[in-house]
N, C-alpha and C positions, 0 to 999 in steps of 0.2 A: 367669146367674151373680148378677145383682143381686137376684133374688128369693130365691136361696139365701142370700146374705149377709144379707138382711133377716130371713129365717126364723131363721138362726143367731143374729142379734143379739137377736131377741125371746126367745131362750132363754138369753141371757147369754154367748154365745160371741163373742169378738173375732176378726174376720176381716180379713186383709190380702190383696189380690189385686193384683199389680203386674207391669208389664213394664219391663225395664231396657234403655233404648236403646243404651247402651254395649255391653252384652253382645250385643244383637241385631246390631249392626254387626260385632262380632267373631265372629259365627256361633256363639255359645255359648248354653246354656240360658238364655233371657232372661225366661221367665215364672216367677213365684213365687206360691205361696199359703201363708199361715200361718194357723193357727187355734189358739186356746187358751182356757182358762177355761170358765166355766159348767158344764154337766153333763159336760163332758169332764174336769173335775177340774183343780185348781190345778197339778198336776205334768204335765198332758197338754199338750204342745206339739208341733204337727205342722207341718213345713215341707217343701215339695216345690219344687225348682227344675227345670223341664222345658222342652222345646223349644217347646211350644205351649200355648195357653190351654186347649184341650180336654184335653190330657194332665193339666194341673193339676186341672181339674174332675174328671176320672175318678179321679185319685189321692185327691182330697179326699173324694169320695163313698165310695170304698172305705174310707178311714180312718173316716169317720163311721159307716158300717155296722159296722165292727169294734168301735166303741165303743158300739153299740146306739142310735145317734142318726141316724135316716134321715128325710129329708123325704118319703119315699115310703111310710112305714109307716102 
């Protein structure tokens, strides 16, 4: 995840990846990823709140691919 965040930042994308301890204790979707800006566009804001870090990563990669921005291209 850190390599992906660095790759995105080099392209001007702001990325936040977080786990919320309070939500974890309450057994709610505690992981969150947010991306915005750069080649995604000023109006492009993506947020996913999911149960696992892997699920957030998968959602982020799918979003990036939809926007034509993939680290695997």
